KEDO-111903 format. One record per atom (N, C-alpha, C): x, y, z; atom name. Coordinates in steps of 0.2 Angstrom, whole numbers, m for minus. Example, Ala and Ser with C-alpha at 12.3 -4.5 7.8 and 13.67 -1.06 7.14 Angstrom:
2
NODE:66:m28:39:N .
NODE:62:m22:39:CA .
NODE:66:m16:39:C .
NODE:64:m11:35:N .
NODE:68:m5:36:CA .
NODE:64:0:39:C .
END
This chain:
239
NODE:859:1021:1045:N .
NODE:865:1015:1047:CA .
NODE:862:1010:1052:C .
NODE:864:1005:1050:N .
NODE:862:999:1055:CA .
NODE:869:994:1056:C .
NODE:869:993:1062:N .
NODE:874:988:1064:CA .
NODE:872:982:1065:C .
NODE:875:976:1062:N .
NODE:874:969:1064:CA .
NODE:880:965:1064:C .
NODE:878:959:1065:N .
NODE:885:953:1066:CA .
NODE:884:949:1059:C .
NODE:889:945:1059:N .
NODE:889:941:1053:CA .
NODE:893:935:1055:C .
NODE:889:929:1056:N .
NODE:891:922:1058:CA .
NODE:897:920:1053:C .
NODE:897:922:1046:N .
NODE:901:920:1042:CA .
NODE:908:924:1042:C .
NODE:907:930:1045:N .
NODE:913:934:1044:CA .
NODE:919:931:1048:C .
NODE:925:933:1046:N .
NODE:931:931:1050:CA .
NODE:930:934:1058:C .
NODE:932:931:1063:N .
NODE:932:933:1069:CA .
NODE:935:940:1068:C .
NODE:933:944:1073:N .
NODE:936:951:1075:CA .
NODE:943:950:1078:C .
NODE:946:956:1077:N .
NODE:954:957:1079:CA .
NODE:953:955:1088:C .
NODE:957:952:1091:N .
NODE:957:950:1098:CA .
NODE:954:956:1102:C .
NODE:955:962:1100:N .
NODE:954:966:1106:CA .
NODE:949:971:1102:C .
NODE:945:968:1098:N .
NODE:940:973:1095:CA .
NODE:933:968:1092:C .
NODE:927:971:1094:N .
NODE:921:967:1092:CA .
NODE:916:968:1098:C .
NODE:912:964:1097:N .
NODE:907:963:1101:CA .
NODE:907:955:1105:C .
NODE:905:956:1112:N .
NODE:907:952:1117:CA .
NODE:900:950:1120:C .
NODE:897:943:1121:N .
NODE:891:942:1125:CA .
NODE:894:938:1131:C .
NODE:892:941:1136:N .
NODE:894:937:1143:CA .
NODE:887:936:1147:C .
NODE:888:930:1151:N .
NODE:884:929:1155:CA .
NODE:885:930:1162:C .
NODE:883:935:1166:N .
NODE:884:938:1172:CA .
NODE:882:933:1177:C .
NODE:886:931:1183:N .
NODE:883:927:1188:CA .
NODE:882:931:1193:C .
NODE:877:928:1198:N .
NODE:876:933:1203:CA .
NODE:881:934:1208:C .
NODE:881:940:1211:N .
NODE:886:942:1216:CA .
NODE:892:945:1213:C .
NODE:891:946:1206:N .
NODE:897:949:1203:CA .
NODE:894:956:1199:C .
NODE:897:962:1199:N .
NODE:896:968:1196:CA .
NODE:897:967:1189:C .
NODE:893:971:1185:N .
NODE:894:973:1179:CA .
NODE:900:974:1177:C .
NODE:903:979:1181:N .
NODE:910:981:1180:CA .
NODE:915:976:1181:C .
NODE:914:971:1186:N .
NODE:918:966:1186:CA .
NODE:919:962:1180:C .
NODE:913:961:1177:N .
NODE:914:958:1170:CA .
NODE:918:961:1164:C .
NODE:918:968:1165:N .
NODE:921:972:1161:CA .
NODE:928:972:1162:C .
NODE:930:970:1169:N .
NODE:938:970:1170:CA .
NODE:940:963:1169:C .
NODE:935:958:1169:N .
NODE:938:952:1167:CA .
NODE:938:952:1159:C .
NODE:934:955:1155:N .
NODE:936:956:1147:CA .
NODE:942:959:1147:C .
NODE:943:964:1151:N .
NODE:949:969:1149:CA .
NODE:956:964:1150:C .
NODE:956:959:1155:N .
NODE:962:955:1157:CA .
NODE:962:950:1151:C .
NODE:956:948:1149:N .
NODE:956:941:1144:CA .
NODE:958:944:1138:C .
NODE:956:950:1136:N .
NODE:958:952:1128:CA .
NODE:963:957:1128:C .
NODE:966:960:1134:N .
NODE:971:964:1134:CA .
NODE:968:970:1131:C .
NODE:963:972:1132:N .
NODE:960:979:1130:CA .
NODE:957:983:1134:C .
NODE:959:990:1135:N .
NODE:957:994:1140:CA .
NODE:950:998:1138:C .
NODE:948:999:1131:N .
NODE:944:1002:1129:CA .
NODE:937:997:1128:C .
NODE:933:997:1134:N .
NODE:928:992:1134:CA .
NODE:921:997:1135:C .
NODE:915:996:1132:N .
NODE:909:999:1133:CA .
NODE:904:993:1136:C .
NODE:899:994:1138:N .
NODE:893:990:1140:CA .
NODE:887:993:1136:C .
NODE:882:988:1135:N .
NODE:875:991:1133:CA .
NODE:870:989:1138:C .
NODE:871:992:1144:N .
NODE:865:991:1148:CA .
NODE:869:987:1154:C .
NODE:868:989:1160:N .
NODE:871:985:1166:CA .
NODE:866:981:1170:C .
NODE:867:977:1174:N .
NODE:864:972:1178:CA .
NODE:866:973:1185:C .
NODE:860:973:1190:N .
NODE:862:973:1197:CA .
NODE:867:968:1199:C .
NODE:870:969:1204:N .
NODE:874:963:1206:CA .
NODE:871:956:1209:C .
NODE:865:957:1211:N .
NODE:861:951:1213:CA .
NODE:858:947:1206:C .
NODE:857:951:1201:N .
NODE:855:947:1196:CA .
NODE:859:944:1190:C .
NODE:858:940:1186:N .
NODE:860:935:1182:CA .
NODE:860:937:1175:C .
NODE:863:935:1169:N .
NODE:862:935:1164:CA .
NODE:865:940:1158:C .
NODE:861:941:1153:N .
NODE:866:943:1147:CA .
NODE:869:951:1147:C .
NODE:875:951:1146:N .
NODE:878:959:1146:CA .
NODE:881:959:1139:C .
NODE:881:964:1135:N .
NODE:884:965:1129:CA .
NODE:890:970:1130:C .
NODE:896:968:1128:N .
NODE:902:972:1129:CA .
NODE:904:974:1122:C .
NODE:906:980:1121:N .
NODE:910:981:1115:CA .
NODE:917:982:1117:C .
NODE:922:980:1113:N .
NODE:928:981:1114:CA .
NODE:932:984:1109:C .
NODE:937:989:1110:N .
NODE:942:993:1105:CA .
NODE:937:998:1102:C .
NODE:938:998:1095:N .
NODE:934:1003:1091:CA .
NODE:927:1002:1091:C .
NODE:925:996:1092:N .
NODE:918:994:1092:CA .
NODE:914:998:1096:C .
NODE:917:1001:1101:N .
NODE:913:1006:1106:CA .
NODE:909:1011:1103:C .
NODE:913:1013:1096:N .
NODE:911:1019:1094:CA .
NODE:903:1017:1090:C .
NODE:901:1010:1089:N .
NODE:896:1009:1087:CA .
NODE:890:1008:1091:C .
NODE:891:1010:1097:N .
NODE:887:1008:1104:CA .
NODE:879:1010:1101:C .
NODE:879:1016:1099:N .
NODE:872:1019:1097:CA .
NODE:868:1017:1092:C .
NODE:871:1013:1087:N .
NODE:868:1010:1081:CA .
NODE:866:1002:1083:C .
NODE:868:1000:1089:N .
NODE:865:993:1090:CA .
NODE:859:992:1093:C .
NODE:855:989:1090:N .
NODE:848:988:1093:CA .
NODE:848:982:1098:C .
NODE:847:986:1104:N .
NODE:846:981:1110:CA .
NODE:840:980:1113:C .
NODE:833:981:1109:N .
NODE:827:981:1112:CA .
NODE:823:976:1107:C .
NODE:818:972:1111:N .
NODE:817:973:1117:CA .
NODE:821:968:1122:C .
NODE:821:969:1127:N .
NODE:824:965:1133:CA .
NODE:819:960:1136:C .
NODE:822:955:1137:N .
NODE:819:950:1139:CA .
NODE:821:946:1147:C .
NODE:817:946:1152:N .
NODE:819:945:1159:CA .
NODE:815:940:1162:C .
NODE:819:935:1165:N .
NODE:815:930:1169:CA .
NODE:815:932:1176:C .
NODE:810:933:1179:N .
NODE:809:936:1186:CA .
NODE:805:933:1190:C .
NODE:807:933:1197:N .
NODE:803:928:1202:CA .
NODE:800:935:1207:C .
NODE:795:935:1209:N .
NODE:793:941:1213:CA .
NODE:789:937:1218:C .
NODE:791:941:1225:N .
NODE:789:938:1231:CA .
NODE:783:943:1235:C .
NODE:777:940:1236:N .
NODE:773:944:1239:CA .
NODE:773:944:1247:C .
NODE:770:950:1249:N .
NODE:770:951:1258:CA .
NODE:774:955:1261:C .
NODE:780:957:1256:N .
NODE:785:962:1260:CA .
NODE:788:966:1253:C .
NODE:788:972:1255:N .
NODE:792:977:1250:CA .
NODE:798:980:1255:C .
NODE:804:981:1250:N .
NODE:810:982:1253:CA .
NODE:812:988:1251:C .
NODE:817:992:1254:N .
NODE:820:998:1251:CA .
NODE:823:998:1245:C .
NODE:826:992:1243:N .
NODE:829:993:1237:CA .
NODE:825:990:1232:C .
NODE:818:988:1233:N .
NODE:813:984:1229:CA .
NODE:815:978:1226:C .
NODE:822:974:1230:N .
NODE:823:967:1228:CA .
NODE:825:964:1235:C .
NODE:827:958:1234:N .
NODE:829:954:1239:CA .
NODE:835:956:1244:C .
NODE:839:960:1241:N .
NODE:845:962:1245:CA .
NODE:844:968:1250:C .
NODE:838:970:1249:N .
NODE:836:976:1254:CA .
NODE:833:974:1261:C .
NODE:832:979:1265:N .
NODE:828:978:1272:CA .
NODE:820:979:1270:C .
NODE:817:975:1273:N .
NODE:809:976:1272:CA .
NODE:807:982:1277:C .
NODE:803:986:1273:N .
NODE:801:992:1275:CA .
NODE:793:993:1276:C .
NODE:790:987:1273:N .
NODE:783:986:1274:CA .
NODE:781:979:1273:C .
NODE:776:977:1277:N .
NODE:773:970:1275:CA .
NODE:765:971:1274:C .
NODE:762:966:1271:N .
NODE:756:967:1270:CA .
NODE:753:960:1269:C .
NODE:746:959:1269:N .
NODE:743:953:1268:CA .
NODE:745:951:1261:C .
NODE:745:944:1259:N .
NODE:746:941:1253:CA .
NODE:740:943:1248:C .
NODE:740:944:1241:N .
NODE:736:947:1236:CA .
NODE:732:941:1235:C .
NODE:724:945:1233:N .
NODE:720:938:1229:CA .
NODE:724:937:1222:C .
NODE:723:931:1220:N .
NODE:726:930:1213:CA .
NODE:723:933:1207:C .
NODE:717:934:1208:N .
NODE:714:939:1203:CA .
NODE:715:946:1202:C .
NODE:716:948:1208:N .
NODE:719:956:1209:CA .
NODE:727:955:1205:C .
NODE:730:950:1206:N .
NODE:737:950:1202:CA .
NODE:736:950:1195:C .
NODE:731:945:1193:N .
NODE:731:946:1186:CA .
NODE:728:952:1183:C .
NODE:724:956:1186:N .
NODE:722:962:1184:CA .
NODE:728:967:1185:C .
NODE:732:967:1189:N .
NODE:736:971:1190:CA .
NODE:742:971:1185:C .
NODE:743:964:1184:N .
NODE:748:963:1178:CA .
NODE:746:966:1171:C .
NODE:740:966:1170:N .
NODE:736:969:1164:CA .
NODE:738:976:1164:C .
NODE:736:980:1170:N .
NODE:737:986:1170:CA .
NODE:745:989:1171:C .
NODE:749:984:1171:N .
NODE:755:985:1172:CA .
NODE:759:984:1164:C .
NODE:755:983:1160:N .
NODE:758:982:1153:CA .
NODE:756:988:1148:C .
NODE:762:989:1143:N .
NODE:761:995:1139:CA .
NODE:765:999:1140:C .
NODE:762:1006:1139:N .
NODE:766:1012:1140:CA .
NODE:764:1014:1147:C .
NODE:770:1015:1152:N .
NODE:768:1016:1158:CA .
NODE:772:1022:1160:C .
NODE:770:1025:1165:N .
NODE:775:1030:1170:CA .
NODE:778:1027:1176:C .
NODE:784:1026:1176:N .
NODE:787:1022:1181:CA .
NODE:792:1026:1185:C .
NODE:790:1025:1193:N .
NODE:796:1028:1196:CA .
NODE:801:1024:1198:C .
NODE:808:1027:1197:N .
NODE:814:1022:1197:CA .
NODE:814:1020:1205:C .
NODE:818:1014:1206:N .
NODE:819:1013:1213:CA .
NODE:824:1019:1216:C .
NODE:822:1019:1224:N .
NODE:826:1024:1227:CA .
NODE:834:1022:1227:C .
NODE:836:1015:1226:N .
NODE:842:1014:1224:CA .
NODE:844:1012:1218:C .
NODE:844:1017:1215:N .
NODE:846:1017:1207:CA .
NODE:851:1022:1205:C .
NODE:854:1021:1198:N .
NODE:858:1026:1197:CA .
NODE:855:1033:1194:C .
NODE:849:1034:1195:N .
NODE:846:1040:1192:CA .
NODE:850:1046:1195:C .
NODE:850:1051:1193:N .
NODE:854:1057:1195:CA .
NODE:850:1063:1196:C .
NODE:850:1067:1201:N .
NODE:846:1073:1202:CA .
NODE:850:1078:1205:C .
NODE:852:1083:1201:N .
NODE:856:1088:1203:CA .
NODE:864:1086:1204:C .
NODE:866:1082:1200:N .
NODE:871:1078:1200:CA .
NODE:874:1073:1207:C .
NODE:868:1072:1210:N .
NODE:868:1067:1215:CA .
NODE:865:1061:1213:C .
NODE:868:1055:1213:N .
NODE:865:1048:1212:CA .
NODE:861:1046:1218:C .
NODE:855:1042:1215:N .
NODE:849:1041:1221:CA .
NODE:852:1036:1225:C .
NODE:857:1032:1223:N .
NODE:858:1026:1227:CA .
NODE:862:1029:1233:C .
NODE:867:1033:1232:N .
NODE:870:1038:1236:CA .
NODE:867:1040:1242:C .
NODE:862:1044:1239:N .
NODE:857:1048:1244:CA .
NODE:854:1042:1249:C .
NODE:851:1038:1245:N .
NODE:849:1033:1249:CA .
NODE:852:1028:1255:C .
NODE:858:1028:1253:N .
NODE:863:1024:1257:CA .
NODE:865:1029:1264:C .
NODE:864:1036:1263:N .
NODE:864:1040:1267:CA .
NODE:857:1041:1272:C .
NODE:853:1039:1270:N .
NODE:846:1040:1274:CA .
NODE:843:1045:1271:C .
NODE:844:1048:1265:N .
NODE:842:1054:1262:CA .
NODE:839:1054:1255:C .
NODE:835:1047:1255:N .
NODE:832:1047:1248:CA .
NODE:830:1053:1244:C .
NODE:831:1053:1237:N .
NODE:829:1058:1233:CA .
NODE:822:1056:1230:C .
NODE:818:1061:1230:N .
NODE:811:1060:1227:CA .
NODE:812:1060:1219:C .
NODE:811:1054:1217:N .
NODE:813:1053:1209:CA .
NODE:806:1054:1205:C .
NODE:806:1058:1199:N .
NODE:801:1058:1196:CA .
NODE:799:1053:1192:C .
NODE:793:1051:1191:N .
NODE:791:1046:1185:CA .
NODE:794:1046:1178:C .
NODE:796:1041:1175:N .
NODE:798:1042:1169:CA .
NODE:794:1036:1164:C .
NODE:794:1038:1158:N .
NODE:790:1033:1153:CA .
NODE:794:1027:1152:C .
NODE:791:1022:1151:N .
NODE:794:1015:1151:CA .
NODE:788:1011:1146:C .
NODE:790:1005:1143:N .
NODE:787:1002:1140:CA .
NODE:788:993:1142:C .
NODE:782:991:1144:N .
NODE:781:984:1145:CA .
NODE:778:981:1140:C .
NODE:780:976:1135:N .
NODE:778:974:1130:CA .
NODE:772:967:1134:C .
NODE:776:963:1137:N .
NODE:772:958:1139:CA .
NODE:774:954:1146:C .
NODE:769:952:1149:N .
NODE:771:947:1155:CA .
NODE:769:941:1154:C .
NODE:773:935:1154:N .
NODE:771:928:1152:CA .
NODE:772:925:1159:C .
NODE:766:925:1163:N .
NODE:767:921:1171:CA .
NODE:768:913:1169:C .
NODE:773:911:1171:N .
NODE:775:904:1171:CA .
NODE:773:900:1176:C .
NODE:772:903:1183:N .
NODE:770:899:1189:CA .
NODE:767:905:1194:C .
NODE:762:904:1197:N .
NODE:759:908:1201:CA .
NODE:756:904:1208:C .
NODE:759:907:1212:N .
NODE:757:904:1220:CA .
NODE:754:910:1224:C .
NODE:751:908:1230:N .
NODE:748:913:1234:CA .
NODE:755:919:1236:C .
NODE:760:917:1238:N .
NODE:766:921:1240:CA .
NODE:771:923:1235:C .
NODE:770:920:1229:N .
NODE:776:921:1224:CA .
NODE:773:919:1216:C .
NODE:777:923:1212:N .
NODE:775:921:1204:CA .
NODE:782:922:1201:C .
NODE:783:918:1197:N .
NODE:787:919:1191:CA .
NODE:785:920:1184:C .
NODE:789:925:1181:N .
NODE:785:927:1174:CA .
NODE:792:929:1169:C .
NODE:791:929:1163:N .
NODE:795:931:1158:CA .
NODE:792:937:1156:C .
NODE:796:943:1156:N .
NODE:794:951:1155:CA .
NODE:798:953:1150:C .
NODE:795:955:1145:N .
NODE:798:958:1139:CA .
NODE:797:965:1139:C .
NODE:801:969:1138:N .
NODE:800:976:1140:CA .
NODE:806:980:1137:C .
NODE:805:987:1136:N .
NODE:809:992:1133:CA .
NODE:815:994:1137:C .
NODE:820:997:1135:N .
NODE:826:999:1138:CA .
NODE:824:1005:1144:C .
NODE:827:1005:1149:N .
NODE:825:1010:1154:CA .
NODE:820:1007:1160:C .
NODE:818:1001:1158:N .
NODE:813:998:1163:CA .
NODE:815:994:1170:C .
NODE:814:996:1175:N .
NODE:816:993:1181:CA .
NODE:812:987:1182:C .
NODE:814:982:1182:N .
NODE:809:976:1185:CA .
NODE:809:976:1192:C .
NODE:813:979:1196:N .
NODE:812:979:1202:CA .
NODE:806:984:1204:C .
NODE:806:989:1200:N .
NODE:801:994:1201:CA .
NODE:794:991:1199:C .
NODE:793:986:1194:N .
NODE:788:983:1192:CA .
NODE:785:979:1198:C .
NODE:790:975:1201:N .
NODE:788:970:1206:CA .
NODE:785:975:1214:C .
NODE:788:980:1213:N .
NODE:785:985:1219:CA .
NODE:779:986:1218:C .
NODE:778:989:1211:N .
NODE:771:992:1209:CA .
NODE:766:987:1209:C .
NODE:768:981:1207:N .
NODE:764:975:1207:CA .
NODE:761:973:1214:C .
NODE:765:974:1219:N .
NODE:763:974:1226:CA .
NODE:757:979:1228:C .
NODE:760:985:1227:N .
NODE:756:991:1228:CA .
NODE:748:990:1225:C .
NODE:749:988:1219:N .
NODE:742:988:1214:CA .
NODE:738:983:1217:C .
NODE:739:978:1221:N .
NODE:736:972:1223:CA .
NODE:734:973:1232:C .
NODE:734:980:1234:N .
NODE:734:980:1240:CA .
NODE:738:975:1245:C .
NODE:744:974:1242:N .
NODE:749:970:1245:CA .
NODE:755:973:1245:C .
NODE:760:969:1246:N .
NODE:767:972:1246:CA .
NODE:772:967:1242:C .
NODE:778:968:1239:N .
NODE:781:963:1234:CA .
NODE:788:966:1234:C .
NODE:791:962:1232:N .
NODE:798:964:1230:CA .
NODE:801:958:1225:C .
NODE:807:960:1220:N .
NODE:810:956:1215:CA .
NODE:815:951:1220:C .
NODE:813:945:1219:N .
NODE:817:940:1222:CA .
NODE:823:936:1219:C .
NODE:822:936:1211:N .
NODE:827:935:1208:CA .
NODE:827:937:1200:C .
NODE:832:938:1197:N .
NODE:831:941:1190:CA .
NODE:837:939:1185:C .
NODE:834:937:1179:N .
NODE:840:935:1175:CA .
NODE:837:938:1168:C .
NODE:842:941:1165:N .
NODE:840:943:1157:CA .
NODE:843:938:1153:C .
NODE:838:937:1148:N .
NODE:840:932:1143:CA .
NODE:841:934:1137:C .
NODE:838:940:1135:N .
NODE:839:942:1128:CA .
NODE:839:951:1128:C .
NODE:843:953:1124:N .
NODE:843:960:1122:CA .
NODE:843:961:1115:C .
NODE:838:962:1111:N .
NODE:836:961:1104:CA .
NODE:837:955:1101:C .
NODE:842:954:1096:N .
NODE:842:948:1093:CA .
NODE:848:944:1098:C .
NODE:850:946:1102:N .
NODE:855:943:1106:CA .
NODE:853:939:1112:C .
NODE:857:932:1113:N .
NODE:852:928:1117:CA .
NODE:858:925:1122:C .
NODE:857:924:1128:N .
NODE:861:923:1134:CA .
NODE:864:915:1132:C .
NODE:861:912:1129:N .
NODE:864:905:1126:CA .
NODE:869:905:1122:C .
NODE:870:910:1119:N .
NODE:877:912:1116:CA .
NODE:882:915:1119:C .
NODE:882:916:1126:N .
NODE:886:920:1130:CA .
NODE:891:916:1133:C .
NODE:897:919:1133:N .
NODE:903:917:1137:CA .
NODE:901:918:1145:C .
NODE:904:913:1149:N .
NODE:904:912:1157:CA .
NODE:909:917:1160:C .
NODE:910:918:1166:N .
NODE:915:921:1168:CA .
NODE:921:916:1167:C .
NODE:920:910:1169:N .
NODE:925:905:1169:CA .
NODE:929:905:1162:C .
NODE:924:905:1157:N .
NODE:927:907:1150:CA .
NODE:931:912:1149:C .
NODE:929:917:1151:N .
NODE:934:925:1151:CA .
NODE:941:922:1153:C .
NODE:941:918:1160:N .
NODE:947:917:1164:CA .
NODE:950:912:1160:C .
NODE:948:907:1157:N .
NODE:951:902:1155:CA .
NODE:952:900:1147:C .
NODE:946:902:1144:N .
NODE:947:901:1136:CA .
NODE:942:906:1133:C .
NODE:945:912:1132:N .
NODE:940:917:1130:CA .
NODE:938:916:1122:C .
NODE:933:917:1120:N .
NODE:930:916:1114:CA .
NODE:932:921:1110:C .
NODE:932:920:1102:N .
NODE:932:925:1099:CA .
NODE:927:930:1098:C .
NODE:929:936:1097:N .
NODE:925:941:1097:CA .
NODE:920:942:1091:C .
NODE:915:944:1091:N .
NODE:910:944:1085:CA .
NODE:912:951:1081:C .
NODE:912:949:1075:N .
NODE:913:955:1070:CA .
NODE:907:959:1068:C .
NODE:908:966:1070:N .
NODE:902:970:1068:CA .
NODE:902:973:1061:C .
NODE:896:972:1058:N .
NODE:896:975:1051:CA .
NODE:891:982:1050:C .
NODE:893:987:1047:N .
NODE:890:992:1046:CA .
NODE:886:992:1041:C .
NODE:879:992:1040:N .
NODE:875:992:1034:CA .
NODE:871:999:1033:C .
NODE:871:1001:1027:N .
NODE:868:1008:1026:CA .
NODE:861:1005:1025:C .
NODE:857:1011:1027:N .
NODE:848:1009:1029:CA .
NODE:846:1012:1023:C .
NODE:850:1017:1018:N .
NODE:848:1020:1013:CA .
NODE:846:1015:1008:C .
NODE:839:1016:1004:N .
NODE:837:1012:999:CA .
NODE:840:1015:992:C .
END
């Protein structure tokens, strides 16, 4: 079974369907869910992948009975626009954290070589400040207590890095990857692989599968003029 959307289908009922939203920085993914609940008067809302508060970009929300279709919606690959800062590693692997290590800036060629090595099927250690759970304990809760959990590496897939700008102390890249990949961890590992240090300075998700942030509603839209929800169609994959 495959779930798709149909631009020619009539709009979904007010509280039922798919909603694309563009999350601003400083707002949690849960805040966007709450805004959608108020906008559509619908309590049953699920999301297809969160974003960290400092990150911006595409969130996919399912409202009402559409939440039952979550496992059938293809949201890969995911595409991010990332800026990585060299010279310092932080405890959160991003710009919101505390610097825990500094190092000289990397050689540009070593950066290019490391990017090639960080492409493909990888084993990635999640950030200490992540939602990973060990023995019922969230990693970020343990990290905030000063007792970080040792997290096991997990398999992830990085399809492509497209470097759009590179300088001695930072670079910008469009990164295409599979679900479960932490771009923060990629930034951390890029620094380590170049005998330097690095953290993620900014992040924006622009695509999830066929869905594009250019078609998403803003938080202001949800508050002032909520768009019609997208109708989901269930298509049999049997020939």
